[in-house]
N, C-alpha and C positions, 0 to 999 in steps of 0.2 A: 115810343121810339119817333127818333125824326125822322124827318124824312130822305135827309142822306144814306138815314142807317136802315128804311123801309127798304129803299134802293140799294142796297149791297149788295153786290153780287160776290155771294159766297163761294159757291163754285171756282170762283177766279182766284181764291185765297188756298184751294187745296192746290199742292204740288204734285203733279204725275212724273213717277221716277220710274221708268219703263228699266225692265233688266233685272227689278231688285225683288224678293229674295232671290231670285232665281232666273235665269233664261224664259222669257216667255211670258212673264208677268210684268202688268205692269200696276206698280204701287200708288194708293191712291191715299197721300201725304198731309194729315191733318193738321203738322207743327206749326206749318207756316197759316194755319187757319187760325190759328190759339194764340201765336207769336202777335197778331194782327190784333188789338185792344177793341175794335167795335165788332172783326170778326168774330171773336169768341162770344163779347155780350151779347149779339147778336140770335147767335147758333140756340145759346143756351135760353134764350129768349122763345125763340120758335119753338123749340122742342114744348120749352112749359105749355107754351098756348094753345099750343095742337093737344094738350091734354086735359088742359085745367079743369074739362068741366066733370071729370072721372073724379069719384071719393077715393084718391088710395089715403091709405094709412102711411108707404113706406115706398123711396126710390131703390131700387138697389141697383149698382152699376160695377160693372167687370173687368177685374184687373186689367189693364192697369190705366188704358184709356178710358175708359167708362168712369172712373172715380175721379175725373175732370168734370164732363161732362155733367154726371151721376148726380155729383155735389149740385153744382150749379144747380141743375133741374129741382134738387130736395130744396134748395132756397129760394126757388125763385115761387116754389110751390109751397112751402113753411111744412115743409117733412123731414123727419129720421132718414139717413142716409145706412141703407147695408151693404159693406163691400164684400163682394164675392170675391175669393183672392185665392191663390195658387196654394195647393196643398201645405200645412205647414208653417203655414204666414203667419196666423191669427193666433193669437193668447189662449187658453182658457179649452173649454169642450167647445168639439166644431159636429157637423154631419158635412158630409163630401159625396158629392157625384162625380164619377169616372166618367170619362169620353172620349171617344176615337180620333186622334189626331193621325196623318198620311202616315205616319211608319211609328206605330206605336200608341198607347193610352196617357192620358194625364188626368188631373184629379183635380176639380174648384172642391170650395169650402166656404161657409158662414158659420156665424157662430148657431149654438142649436137653443139657443132661450130667446133670439131676436126677433122671432116670428112665429104667430100659431093663426087657427082658424079665423082669426078676428079680424087677421088682418089683409090687405088686400093693395100688391105691390105692382108699379113701374118699374119695368126694368129697362135698364139705359148705357148704352154703349156706343161706341163711336163709329162701329161699321160692321154690316152685316155683309157677310158674303157665301162659306156655308155653311153657314147657322149651327154647326157642333156644339161650339161655345154656348152659346145664347140656347139652344135646347136644353143641354145640360143646364146649364144656369134657372131654367123655368124649372127645368124637373125635380132640380135641390130644392129650390123654393114651391113647390108642390109639395115634399114629401112635408115641410112643416105643417102643413093642414092651411095653410095660406093660399088667398087667389092672387092668381097673375095671369090678363088677360090680356095685356098691351104690353109693346116694348117700342122704345123710341130708339132711332138711330141719326145720326150725324148725314153716313152714306150708306145707302144699299146699294148693290152690284146686282141687281135683280139677274140677270142673265147665269149668273154661278147659283143662286136658288133658294137661297136660306129664310129671305122672308118667308115664301111660298111656301117651307119645311115647317116655320114657324105657325103659320097660318095652319097649315094642318094639323096643327100642335096646339089650336081652338086660341091662339095669339094674335088679337091685332096690330099688326106693322105699323108705325111713321117713320118716315126718314125725312130729312130735310135735304136732303139732295138727293141724287138717283145719274148713277153712271153708268149708262146700259154700255153694250159692248167689252168688259174691263173681267 
């Protein structure tokens, strides 16, 4: 990493959009970060570097933005990538995990033969807010017998409490950026 990239202000590359998707929400938009070539590369390098000393066998990324960062981290670490997809999007046999939404229930899935007790998985996504989807992904991966005790995010919104819920579920959380008060 060059000196310029080491000093790159990733926070400045994340656009804040007030009142989206509804009034009172300050949306942290990572599209401006991934559109910036050095911003994307430096973010992925920082995510990978923070977990490099761990012995992971796979990186799992949550649909859809977790695919962007998760595949980059998997490549940086020389690991395979496991897509955690919305119900009905994966071909073949899958296992699923339901989780609560504000007004209903959704389901995420992985292939039923991709992970087992010999695997140690890093979970990756763009942002942790309430933690609901990430906790569902952790539960889903643990149902395969695989170990999952670490998650990496581009952004943590600590005031919403999702990272703390993950920690309460035995998952160490790393985030490249933290935006308090959101």
